[in-house]
C-alpha positions, 0 to 999 in steps of 0.5 A: 667160795673163793675171793681173789683181789687183783687190781683189775679184773678183765672179763672176757678172754678174746683178743680184746681182753688178752691185749688189755690184760697184757698191757696192764701187766706190762705196766705193773698192774696185777690182773685176773682174766676171767673167760668162759672158755679157753682164752681166745678160742672164739671169733678172735681165733676164727677170723681171716687173720687180716691186720690192716691199718686201712680196714676202716670202712663200716659195714653199712655204706650208701646203696647197700640196701639195694643188695639185701633182698638179693642176698637174703633170697640166696641161700648161699649168699653172704647174709642170712637172717633166721626167719623166727629171729626177724622181729627181734632183728629188725630194730637193729637192722633199721639202725644199721641201714640209717648209718649208710650215708657218706657223712656217717661212713666218713665219721666211722672211718675216722674212728676206725682208723684211730683203732687200726692205724698202728695195729701192725706195729703194736702186734709186732711189739707184743710178739717181740721176744716170744720166738713167734715174731714170724706169725705176722707177715707182710701182705696186701689186701686184694679185693677180687671182682668177677665183674670188672665194672664193679672194681671202682678205684674212685669209690667212696671207700677207696677215696677214704683209704687214700685220704688216710695214706693208703696205696690203692691201685687196680689190677687187670685180670692178667695182673691179678693172675700173676699176683695170685695164680691160685685164684679162679680165672673168673676174676676179671679185676681187683683193687689192691691195698698195700701196707697190710699184714696177715696172721699165719695163725690168729689162734696161735697169736692169741695163745702166745700173748696169753702165755706172755700174760701168764709169764708176767704173773697174770691169772687166767680163770676159766669160768663164766662170769654171771654177774657184775655187782658194784660195791663201795670199794669197787666191783664184785664179779660172780661166777658159778663157783667163785667171787672175785673183787677188784677196784676196776673191771674191764668188760671185754666179753664180746657178744655176751657183754650186754647180758652182764650189763642189762641187770645194771639197767644198761641197754645198747643195740649189740647184735650177735652176728654169727660168722663161719670159717673153713680150713682146707688143711692140705690145699695144694695151692697158696695165696700170697695175700689176703683175698676178699671175694667181693661177690660172696663177701668172705676173705681167704688167706693161707695160714700155717694150718691150711687155706682158710676162708672166713666170713659171711654174716648170719643173724639168728640170736646169741644162743642159736646153734650154727647152720651146717648149710652155711658152712657147706656154702662157704666151703663151696665158695672157697672152692670157686675162689681157688678151683685147683684147691684140694678139698679132701680134708676140711675143718670147720668152725663157727662163732659170734661177733659182737656188732653195733649198727655203726660198726664201732665198739664201745670203749671207755668208762660206763657212765654212772658206774665208777670203775667199769670200763667197756671194751666190746662190740668190735664186729669184724675188726676185733682182731685188728683193733685188739692191741690199740683197744688194750692200750686205751683201756689200760690208760683209762684204768690207770687214770691216764688220758689216752690222748684221743676223743673217745666220744665215737665209742661211747655206749651212750651214742645211741 
C-alpha cells in the first residue's frame, strides 16, 4: 500500500475537480487529484461547450409537466426513462416537478447566476499563458423554434435573463437564416441571447488545465476512490491499491459522489442522467453560434473536431449501459437541424450527468464531517459552473469566506 500526504485531496477529475485542484495549487496548496478515469473524459468532455453567464433557467419550469407524456411516448424525444428503472426514478421525478413554480425558478436562477455570471472571464484567466486561449470564442446562444408562436420574447425565462442584464432579442425566419445559414429552413424564429462564449473543444480545455495543474506540482492519480474514512487528523481516501491521507477532501465525483457519501449515512436525491453526443467530423457546414433545437432540446455547435450535437436526458440508473437507439435518434435530429450536413463520418459518446431536482449543485462543507467539502451535482451546467465552483471550494478549504450565500447549495436543503 502507498500513503501520500497532500494538504487537500480532490476526489473526481471532471471540470469541477480540475478547477478546484488548479485553483488551490495556484494559491500554494499541495493537491492530489484522484480520478477513476482519464481526467475530464466524462460529461466535462462530452458537452455542447456552451459558456453562458445567462444559462440560469433550471430544468423544472411551470407547465413542463404538460410535455412529459408526449416526450416519453416518442422514442426519439428529448427525454426517456427505462421502464425497469421507473419505480426508483419516481421519487426524484416528483421532487423535480414540485420545483416547477415561478418562485422556485426565480430562486434557482438567482443561485445559478452566482455560479455562471463570470464564467467566461474565469475560463480566460485559467487559459491565459497556456497558448490555448483561442479555445474560448465569443458567441451568441440561439434558441431556434420551428413554431414561431412558441418563440416568446416575454416568457418567464427571458424575463429572468433580462433582469440579470442579458441582451435578448427575437429573429424572424429570414434574420435567422442570415445569422445561421446552415440551419434548416423549417425554423421560423429564434430567441438570441448575446454575451456568451463557446468552447472549441471542451475536452482540450480540460486537458490543458490538467497539464497546468501538473506543471504547478499537482499529482494526478488514476484510480477509483472506494471509500472516504474520517480520522482524527483529517481523512483517508481508499482506492483498490492505495491509501491517501489529507486534512481535507473536496468531493467532486459527479454522479458517483453519493456512493462515497452513503456509507457515512449521508443521503441526497442525486440522479444519474445519461446524456449523449454525436460529432460529424467533416460536416461541410459551420454554425456561427451555439444553437439549441427547442423541439428536441439538444444543442449543436461547431468545434475543432467537427459539428457536435449534444443533449437529451435518459434516466436508467448509474450503471446501465447506453442506448444505441438514443444515439441514432440524436444523429437524425442533428441532420434535421442542419440538412446539408455530411453524415459520412460520425463519432458518438454517452456519459452521465449528476442532477438534483432543483438543478443546483451541492457546494460547501458537509455538516457533521469536518474537512469534507462537497462540489457535485451540477447537472447540465457543470462545464459552465466549473471555474466559480473551484474558486468557492478553494476558499472554503483555506478557511476563507467565499462572500456569497451558500445556503442554496447545501446538501441539507432537501
